[in-house]
MARVEX-103657 format. One record per residue (C-alpha): x, y, z; residue number from 1; residue in one letter; chain. Coordinates in nm, 3 decimals, decimal comma. Each point is the difference from the previous one (the first is absolute). Last residue first. Example, Ala and Ser with C-alpha at 12.3 -4.5 7.8 and 13.67 -1.06 7.14 Angstrom:
<site><c1>1,367</c1><c2>-0,106</c2><c3>0,714</c3><nr>2</nr><rest>S</rest><kette>A</kette></site>
<site><c1>-0,137</c1><c2>-0,344</c2><c3>0,066</c3><nr>1</nr><rest>A</rest><kette>A</kette></site>
//
This chain:
<site><c1>12,236</c1><c2>-15,179</c2><c3>15,370</c3><nr>141</nr><rest>L</rest><kette>A</kette></site>
<site><c1>0,147</c1><c2>0,186</c2><c3>-0,294</c3><nr>140</nr><rest>K</rest><kette>A</kette></site>
<site><c1>-0,107</c1><c2>0,365</c2><c3>-0,003</c3><nr>139</nr><rest>V</rest><kette>A</kette></site>
<site><c1>-0,113</c1><c2>0,167</c2><c3>-0,317</c3><nr>138</nr><rest>Y</rest><kette>A</kette></site>
<site><c1>0,058</c1><c2>0,321</c2><c3>-0,187</c3><nr>137</nr><rest>M</rest><kette>A</kette></site>
<site><c1>-0,116</c1><c2>0,063</c2><c3>-0,354</c3><nr>136</nr><rest>Y</rest><kette>A</kette></site>
<site><c1>0,144</c1><c2>0,331</c2><c3>-0,122</c3><nr>135</nr><rest>F</rest><kette>A</kette></site>
<site><c1>-0,246</c1><c2>0,251</c2><c3>-0,134</c3><nr>134</nr><rest>S</rest><kette>A</kette></site>
<site><c1>-0,031</c1><c2>0,165</c2><c3>-0,338</c3><nr>133</nr><rest>V</rest><kette>A</kette></site>
<site><c1>-0,259</c1><c2>0,264</c2><c3>-0,082</c3><nr>132</nr><rest>K</rest><kette>A</kette></site>
<site><c1>-0,149</c1><c2>-0,031</c2><c3>-0,348</c3><nr>131</nr><rest>L</rest><kette>A</kette></site>
<site><c1>-0,337</c1><c2>0,155</c2><c3>0,110</c3><nr>130</nr><rest>C</rest><kette>A</kette></site>
<site><c1>-0,253</c1><c2>-0,270</c2><c3>-0,098</c3><nr>129</nr><rest>F</rest><kette>A</kette></site>
<site><c1>0,236</c1><c2>-0,283</c2><c3>-0,094</c3><nr>128</nr><rest>T</rest><kette>A</kette></site>
<site><c1>0,165</c1><c2>0,015</c2><c3>0,343</c3><nr>127</nr><rest>C</rest><kette>A</kette></site>
<site><c1>0,341</c1><c2>-0,153</c2><c3>-0,066</c3><nr>126</nr><rest>L</rest><kette>A</kette></site>
<site><c1>0,178</c1><c2>-0,240</c2><c3>0,234</c3><nr>125</nr><rest>L</rest><kette>A</kette></site>
<site><c1>0,377</c1><c2>-0,028</c2><c3>0,044</c3><nr>124</nr><rest>N</rest><kette>A</kette></site>
<site><c1>0,157</c1><c2>-0,310</c2><c3>0,158</c3><nr>123</nr><rest>K</rest><kette>A</kette></site>
<site><c1>0,162</c1><c2>-0,088</c2><c3>-0,332</c3><nr>122</nr><rest>T</rest><kette>A</kette></site>
<site><c1>-0,077</c1><c2>-0,297</c2><c3>-0,226</c3><nr>121</nr><rest>G</rest><kette>A</kette></site>
<site><c1>-0,182</c1><c2>0,207</c2><c3>-0,259</c3><nr>120</nr><rest>E</rest><kette>A</kette></site>
<site><c1>0,149</c1><c2>0,350</c2><c3>-0,034</c3><nr>119</nr><rest>H</rest><kette>A</kette></site>
<site><c1>0,056</c1><c2>0,023</c2><c3>-0,374</c3><nr>118</nr><rest>T</rest><kette>A</kette></site>
<site><c1>-0,290</c1><c2>-0,183</c2><c3>-0,161</c3><nr>117</nr><rest>R</rest><kette>A</kette></site>
<site><c1>-0,276</c1><c2>0,072</c2><c3>0,254</c3><nr>116</nr><rest>R</rest><kette>A</kette></site>
<site><c1>0,125</c1><c2>0,356</c2><c3>0,057</c3><nr>115</nr><rest>F</rest><kette>A</kette></site>
<site><c1>0,012</c1><c2>0,069</c2><c3>-0,375</c3><nr>114</nr><rest>H</rest><kette>A</kette></site>
<site><c1>-0,356</c1><c2>-0,131</c2><c3>-0,042</c3><nr>113</nr><rest>S</rest><kette>A</kette></site>
<site><c1>-0,120</c1><c2>0,231</c2><c3>0,281</c3><nr>112</nr><rest>E</rest><kette>A</kette></site>
<site><c1>0,189</c1><c2>0,293</c2><c3>-0,152</c3><nr>111</nr><rest>V</rest><kette>A</kette></site>
<site><c1>-0,150</c1><c2>-0,074</c2><c3>-0,343</c3><nr>110</nr><rest>D</rest><kette>A</kette></site>
<site><c1>-0,349</c1><c2>-0,021</c2><c3>0,157</c3><nr>109</nr><rest>S</rest><kette>A</kette></site>
<site><c1>0,019</c1><c2>0,366</c2><c3>0,101</c3><nr>108</nr><rest>L</rest><kette>A</kette></site>
<site><c1>0,078</c1><c2>0,123</c2><c3>-0,352</c3><nr>107</nr><rest>I</rest><kette>A</kette></site>
<site><c1>0,207</c1><c2>0,317</c2><c3>-0,055</c3><nr>106</nr><rest>S</rest><kette>A</kette></site>
<site><c1>0,305</c1><c2>-0,193</c2><c3>0,108</c3><nr>105</nr><rest>S</rest><kette>A</kette></site>
<site><c1>0,301</c1><c2>0,032</c2><c3>0,228</c3><nr>104</nr><rest>R</rest><kette>A</kette></site>
<site><c1>0,258</c1><c2>-0,248</c2><c3>0,137</c3><nr>103</nr><rest>F</rest><kette>A</kette></site>
<site><c1>0,154</c1><c2>0,167</c2><c3>0,309</c3><nr>102</nr><rest>G</rest><kette>A</kette></site>
<site><c1>0,150</c1><c2>-0,313</c2><c3>0,156</c3><nr>101</nr><rest>C</rest><kette>A</kette></site>
<site><c1>-0,195</c1><c2>-0,073</c2><c3>0,317</c3><nr>100</nr><rest>L</rest><kette>A</kette></site>
<site><c1>-0,280</c1><c2>0,260</c2><c3>-0,006</c3><nr>99</nr><rest>K</rest><kette>A</kette></site>
<site><c1>-0,106</c1><c2>-0,109</c2><c3>-0,347</c3><nr>98</nr><rest>C</rest><kette>A</kette></site>
<site><c1>-0,142</c1><c2>0,311</c2><c3>-0,165</c3><nr>97</nr><rest>A</rest><kette>A</kette></site>
<site><c1>-0,329</c1><c2>0,122</c2><c3>-0,146</c3><nr>96</nr><rest>Y</rest><kette>A</kette></site>
<site><c1>-0,027</c1><c2>0,361</c2><c3>-0,115</c3><nr>95</nr><rest>P</rest><kette>A</kette></site>
<site><c1>0,168</c1><c2>-0,045</c2><c3>-0,338</c3><nr>94</nr><rest>M</rest><kette>A</kette></site>
<site><c1>-0,090</c1><c2>0,301</c2><c3>-0,214</c3><nr>93</nr><rest>E</rest><kette>A</kette></site>
<site><c1>0,149</c1><c2>-0,026</c2><c3>-0,348</c3><nr>92</nr><rest>R</rest><kette>A</kette></site>
<site><c1>-0,187</c1><c2>0,313</c2><c3>-0,109</c3><nr>91</nr><rest>P</rest><kette>A</kette></site>
<site><c1>-0,181</c1><c2>0,160</c2><c3>0,298</c3><nr>90</nr><rest>Q</rest><kette>A</kette></site>
<site><c1>-0,347</c1><c2>-0,107</c2><c3>0,105</c3><nr>89</nr><rest>H</rest><kette>A</kette></site>
<site><c1>-0,332</c1><c2>0,160</c2><c3>0,094</c3><nr>88</nr><rest>E</rest><kette>A</kette></site>
<site><c1>-0,092</c1><c2>0,255</c2><c3>-0,267</c3><nr>87</nr><rest>N</rest><kette>A</kette></site>
<site><c1>0,162</c1><c2>-0,151</c2><c3>-0,309</c3><nr>86</nr><rest>L</rest><kette>A</kette></site>
<site><c1>-0,078</c1><c2>-0,360</c2><c3>0,099</c3><nr>85</nr><rest>M</rest><kette>A</kette></site>
<site><c1>-0,360</c1><c2>0,087</c2><c3>0,087</c3><nr>84</nr><rest>H</rest><kette>A</kette></site>
<site><c1>-0,050</c1><c2>0,175</c2><c3>-0,334</c3><nr>83</nr><rest>S</rest><kette>A</kette></site>
<site><c1>0,142</c1><c2>-0,302</c2><c3>-0,180</c3><nr>82</nr><rest>Q</rest><kette>A</kette></site>
<site><c1>-0,233</c1><c2>-0,231</c2><c3>0,196</c3><nr>81</nr><rest>L</rest><kette>A</kette></site>
<site><c1>-0,303</c1><c2>0,215</c2><c3>-0,087</c3><nr>80</nr><rest>A</rest><kette>A</kette></site>
<site><c1>0,102</c1><c2>-0,004</c2><c3>-0,368</c3><nr>79</nr><rest>K</rest><kette>A</kette></site>
<site><c1>0,043</c1><c2>-0,377</c2><c3>0,012</c3><nr>78</nr><rest>E</rest><kette>A</kette></site>
<site><c1>-0,360</c1><c2>-0,028</c2><c3>0,113</c3><nr>77</nr><rest>S</rest><kette>A</kette></site>
<site><c1>-0,214</c1><c2>-0,103</c2><c3>0,295</c3><nr>76</nr><rest>K</rest><kette>A</kette></site>
<site><c1>0,289</c1><c2>0,004</c2><c3>0,246</c3><nr>75</nr><rest>F</rest><kette>A</kette></site>
<site><c1>0,127</c1><c2>-0,269</c2><c3>0,235</c3><nr>74</nr><rest>S</rest><kette>A</kette></site>
<site><c1>0,206</c1><c2>0,071</c2><c3>0,314</c3><nr>73</nr><rest>I</rest><kette>A</kette></site>
<site><c1>0,307</c1><c2>-0,193</c2><c3>0,114</c3><nr>72</nr><rest>E</rest><kette>A</kette></site>
<site><c1>0,208</c1><c2>0,300</c2><c3>0,119</c3><nr>71</nr><rest>C</rest><kette>A</kette></site>
<site><c1>0,307</c1><c2>-0,066</c2><c3>-0,216</c3><nr>70</nr><rest>I</rest><kette>A</kette></site>
<site><c1>-0,143</c1><c2>-0,251</c2><c3>-0,246</c3><nr>69</nr><rest>K</rest><kette>A</kette></site>
<site><c1>-0,267</c1><c2>0,245</c2><c3>-0,116</c3><nr>68</nr><rest>C</rest><kette>A</kette></site>
<site><c1>-0,257</c1><c2>-0,209</c2><c3>-0,190</c3><nr>67</nr><rest>F</rest><kette>A</kette></site>
<site><c1>-0,166</c1><c2>0,114</c2><c3>-0,325</c3><nr>66</nr><rest>T</rest><kette>A</kette></site>
<site><c1>0,202</c1><c2>-0,205</c2><c3>-0,252</c3><nr>65</nr><rest>D</rest><kette>A</kette></site>
<site><c1>0,027</c1><c2>-0,288</c2><c3>0,250</c3><nr>64</nr><rest>P</rest><kette>A</kette></site>
<site><c1>-0,372</c1><c2>-0,077</c2><c3>-0,043</c3><nr>63</nr><rest>N</rest><kette>A</kette></site>
<site><c1>-0,095</c1><c2>-0,275</c2><c3>0,245</c3><nr>62</nr><rest>A</rest><kette>A</kette></site>
<site><c1>0,199</c1><c2>0,163</c2><c3>0,282</c3><nr>61</nr><rest>T</rest><kette>A</kette></site>
<site><c1>-0,308</c1><c2>0,137</c2><c3>0,177</c3><nr>60</nr><rest>N</rest><kette>A</kette></site>
<site><c1>0,105</c1><c2>0,211</c2><c3>0,299</c3><nr>59</nr><rest>H</rest><kette>A</kette></site>
<site><c1>-0,241</c1><c2>0,294</c2><c3>-0,011</c3><nr>58</nr><rest>M</rest><kette>A</kette></site>
<site><c1>-0,315</c1><c2>-0,134</c2><c3>-0,168</c3><nr>57</nr><rest>T</rest><kette>A</kette></site>
<site><c1>0,001</c1><c2>-0,368</c2><c3>0,092</c3><nr>56</nr><rest>E</rest><kette>A</kette></site>
<site><c1>0,156</c1><c2>0,053</c2><c3>0,342</c3><nr>55</nr><rest>L</rest><kette>A</kette></site>
<site><c1>-0,247</c1><c2>0,278</c2><c3>0,086</c3><nr>54</nr><rest>H</rest><kette>A</kette></site>
<site><c1>-0,297</c1><c2>-0,213</c2><c3>-0,108</c3><nr>53</nr><rest>C</rest><kette>A</kette></site>
<site><c1>0,128</c1><c2>-0,286</c2><c3>0,218</c3><nr>52</nr><rest>Q</rest><kette>A</kette></site>
<site><c1>0,041</c1><c2>0,233</c2><c3>0,298</c3><nr>51</nr><rest>L</rest><kette>A</kette></site>
<site><c1>-0,354</c1><c2>0,131</c2><c3>-0,047</c3><nr>50</nr><rest>Q</rest><kette>A</kette></site>
<site><c1>-0,126</c1><c2>-0,360</c2><c3>-0,009</c3><nr>49</nr><rest>F</rest><kette>A</kette></site>
<site><c1>0,196</c1><c2>-0,086</c2><c3>0,316</c3><nr>48</nr><rest>P</rest><kette>A</kette></site>
<site><c1>-0,199</c1><c2>0,271</c2><c3>0,179</c3><nr>47</nr><rest>T</rest><kette>A</kette></site>
<site><c1>0,070</c1><c2>0,326</c2><c3>0,183</c3><nr>46</nr><rest>E</rest><kette>A</kette></site>
<site><c1>0,329</c1><c2>0,062</c2><c3>-0,175</c3><nr>45</nr><rest>F</rest><kette>A</kette></site>
<site><c1>0,347</c1><c2>0,096</c2><c3>0,124</c3><nr>44</nr><rest>R</rest><kette>A</kette></site>
<site><c1>0,284</c1><c2>0,139</c2><c3>-0,214</c3><nr>43</nr><rest>K</rest><kette>A</kette></site>
<site><c1>0,328</c1><c2>-0,180</c2><c3>0,071</c3><nr>42</nr><rest>F</rest><kette>A</kette></site>
<site><c1>0,144</c1><c2>0,078</c2><c3>-0,347</c3><nr>41</nr><rest>C</rest><kette>A</kette></site>
<site><c1>0,104</c1><c2>-0,350</c2><c3>-0,111</c3><nr>40</nr><rest>R</rest><kette>A</kette></site>
<site><c1>-0,155</c1><c2>-0,231</c2><c3>0,259</c3><nr>39</nr><rest>Q</rest><kette>A</kette></site>
<site><c1>-0,335</c1><c2>0,179</c2><c3>-0,024</c3><nr>38</nr><rest>C</rest><kette>A</kette></site>
<site><c1>-0,182</c1><c2>-0,014</c2><c3>0,332</c3><nr>37</nr><rest>S</rest><kette>A</kette></site>
<site><c1>-0,330</c1><c2>-0,182</c2><c3>0,059</c3><nr>36</nr><rest>D</rest><kette>A</kette></site>
<site><c1>0,173</c1><c2>-0,319</c2><c3>0,116</c3><nr>35</nr><rest>S</rest><kette>A</kette></site>
<site><c1>0,175</c1><c2>0,181</c2><c3>0,286</c3><nr>34</nr><rest>I</rest><kette>A</kette></site>
<site><c1>-0,310</c1><c2>0,132</c2><c3>0,175</c3><nr>33</nr><rest>D</rest><kette>A</kette></site>
<site><c1>-0,187</c1><c2>-0,322</c2><c3>-0,086</c3><nr>32</nr><rest>P</rest><kette>A</kette></site>
<site><c1>0,252</c1><c2>-0,217</c2><c3>0,188</c3><nr>31</nr><rest>N</rest><kette>A</kette></site>
<site><c1>-0,010</c1><c2>-0,368</c2><c3>-0,100</c3><nr>30</nr><rest>Q</rest><kette>A</kette></site>
<site><c1>0,088</c1><c2>0,048</c2><c3>-0,368</c3><nr>29</nr><rest>Q</rest><kette>A</kette></site>
<site><c1>0,276</c1><c2>0,246</c2><c3>0,084</c3><nr>28</nr><rest>R</rest><kette>A</kette></site>
<site><c1>0,139</c1><c2>-0,238</c2><c3>0,262</c3><nr>27</nr><rest>E</rest><kette>A</kette></site>
<site><c1>0,015</c1><c2>-0,281</c2><c3>-0,259</c3><nr>26</nr><rest>H</rest><kette>A</kette></site>
<site><c1>0,183</c1><c2>0,231</c2><c3>-0,241</c3><nr>25</nr><rest>E</rest><kette>A</kette></site>
<site><c1>0,250</c1><c2>0,097</c2><c3>0,270</c3><nr>24</nr><rest>I</rest><kette>A</kette></site>
<site><c1>0,055</c1><c2>-0,365</c2><c3>0,097</c3><nr>23</nr><rest>H</rest><kette>A</kette></site>
<site><c1>0,056</c1><c2>-0,090</c2><c3>-0,367</c3><nr>22</nr><rest>H</rest><kette>A</kette></site>
<site><c1>0,251</c1><c2>0,286</c2><c3>-0,032</c3><nr>21</nr><rest>R</rest><kette>A</kette></site>
<site><c1>0,189</c1><c2>-0,146</c2><c3>0,297</c3><nr>20</nr><rest>I</rest><kette>A</kette></site>
<site><c1>0,049</c1><c2>-0,324</c2><c3>-0,195</c3><nr>19</nr><rest>H</rest><kette>A</kette></site>
<site><c1>0,126</c1><c2>0,183</c2><c3>-0,308</c3><nr>18</nr><rest>N</rest><kette>A</kette></site>
<site><c1>0,251</c1><c2>0,192</c2><c3>0,216</c3><nr>17</nr><rest>M</rest><kette>A</kette></site>
<site><c1>0,113</c1><c2>-0,326</c2><c3>0,166</c3><nr>16</nr><rest>Y</rest><kette>A</kette></site>
<site><c1>0,048</c1><c2>-0,167</c2><c3>-0,338</c3><nr>15</nr><rest>K</rest><kette>A</kette></site>
<site><c1>0,213</c1><c2>0,297</c2><c3>-0,108</c3><nr>14</nr><rest>I</rest><kette>A</kette></site>
<site><c1>0,204</c1><c2>-0,001</c2><c3>0,323</c3><nr>13</nr><rest>N</rest><kette>A</kette></site>
<site><c1>0,081</c1><c2>-0,365</c2><c3>-0,047</c3><nr>12</nr><rest>S</rest><kette>A</kette></site>
<site><c1>-0,059</c1><c2>-0,339</c2><c3>0,162</c3><nr>11</nr><rest>K</rest><kette>A</kette></site>
<site><c1>-0,334</c1><c2>0,055</c2><c3>0,172</c3><nr>10</nr><rest>L</rest><kette>A</kette></site>
<site><c1>-0,098</c1><c2>-0,111</c2><c3>0,351</c3><nr>9</nr><rest>V</rest><kette>A</kette></site>
<site><c1>-0,369</c1><c2>0,003</c2><c3>0,092</c3><nr>8</nr><rest>K</rest><kette>A</kette></site>
<site><c1>-0,073</c1><c2>0,128</c2><c3>0,351</c3><nr>7</nr><rest>S</rest><kette>A</kette></site>
<site><c1>-0,348</c1><c2>0,133</c2><c3>-0,096</c3><nr>6</nr><rest>C</rest><kette>A</kette></site>
<site><c1>0,022</c1><c2>0,373</c2><c3>0,075</c3><nr>5</nr><rest>T</rest><kette>A</kette></site>
<site><c1>0,365</c1><c2>0,011</c2><c3>0,105</c3><nr>4</nr><rest>Y</rest><kette>A</kette></site>
<site><c1>0,111</c1><c2>-0,129</c2><c3>-0,339</c3><nr>3</nr><rest>C</rest><kette>A</kette></site>
<site><c1>0,346</c1><c2>-0,152</c2><c3>0,031</c3><nr>2</nr><rest>K</rest><kette>A</kette></site>
<site><c1>0,271</c1><c2>0,075</c2><c3>-0,253</c3><nr>1</nr><rest>F</rest><kette>A</kette></site>
//
């Protein structure tokens, strides 16, 4: 797997995906328009401070008792989380799926972990932001 940004060659699809993620993070840090967007819900903010406040209040995983694992939003109380679950989600809802084999989960990171375990060593690449799968194509010179 050859990176077309820096020409580095990586041995597996998983290592390549991790490598590309570093390029994306570097680009976010260099480009203020990108760096002021939330990676989880894509909401944009005028300043990095506003983004940080948003992350701490809306996507804080420090208290798993008040964190919705389906849409990755934090709530101030268990009661608020329960209300959210009743109003926004169906029982046993599993909205995230592996596009290669159909594995489903209610937790986004479970599908990413599944892909890394099950589909490592293939030519398939997973976008960890939208879960789309692409096939790595290259030309031998």
